[in-house]
C-alpha positions in Angstrom: -20.4 -34.5 -43.0 -22.2 -36.2 -40.1 -24.9 -34.2 -38.4 -24.5 -34.2 -34.6 -27.4 -35.7 -32.9 -28.7 -35.6 -29.3 -27.6 -39.3 -29.1 -24.0 -38.3 -30.1 -24.0 -35.7 -27.4 -25.4 -38.1 -24.8 -22.9 -40.8 -25.6 -19.9 -38.3 -25.4 -21.1 -36.9 -22.1 -21.6 -40.4 -20.7 -18.0 -41.4 -21.7 -16.5 -38.1 -20.5 -18.6 -37.2 -17.4 -20.2 -40.5 -16.4 -23.9 -39.3 -16.7 -26.4 -39.2 -19.6 -28.0 -35.8 -20.1 -31.7 -35.8 -20.8 -32.7 -34.6 -24.2 -34.7 -31.8 -22.7 -31.5 -30.5 -21.0 -29.7 -30.5 -24.3 -32.6 -28.7 -26.0 -32.6 -26.1 -23.1 -28.9 -25.5 -23.5 -29.2 -25.2 -27.3 -32.1 -22.7 -26.9 -30.1 -20.7 -24.4 -27.3 -20.3 -27.0 -29.8 -19.2 -29.7 -29.9 -22.5 -31.7 -33.2 -23.2 -33.3 -35.1 -26.0 -31.6 -38.4 -27.7 -32.2 -41.1 -27.9 -29.6 -41.4 -31.5 -28.3 -44.8 -33.1 -28.6 -45.1 -33.6 -24.9 -44.1 -30.0 -24.1 -47.0 -28.1 -22.5 -46.0 -24.5 -23.5 -43.1 -22.9 -25.5 -42.6 -20.3 -22.8 -42.0 -22.6 -19.9 -39.7 -25.6 -19.4 -40.8 -28.0 -16.8 -37.4 -29.7 -16.8 -34.7 -27.2 -17.5 -31.0 -28.2 -17.5 -29.7 -28.2 -13.9 -26.9 -25.7 -13.3 -24.6 -28.5 -12.2 -24.9 -30.3 -15.6 -24.6 -27.3 -17.9 -20.8 -27.3 -18.1 -20.7 -30.9 -19.3 -23.2 -30.2 -22.1 -21.4 -27.0 -23.1 -18.1 -29.1 -23.2 -19.9 -31.5 -25.6 -21.0 -28.6 -27.8 -17.4 -27.4 -28.0 -16.1 -31.0 -28.6 -18.4 -31.3 -31.6 -17.6 -27.8 -32.8 -21.1 -26.5 -32.3 -19.8 -23.6 -30.3 -16.5 -22.0 -29.5 -15.3 -21.4 -26.0 -16.0 -17.6 -26.2 -19.7 -18.3 -27.0 -20.3 -19.8 -23.5 
């Protein structure tokens, strides 16, 4: 089975919604859903995100999570 990568999510969102989500946005959305995430080497603190996912981009990233069966629609 193929592990879904951030690049997979970015490519699907680009094809489907015509923008490329930043990796920090994907991490923010994963974290908000309770997925384990690593702390990026350039992140200043675990408690604060300097670049959270914009509200207007969240639905597209959630749609990608559903497309790749990472979540079900009732988990949103």
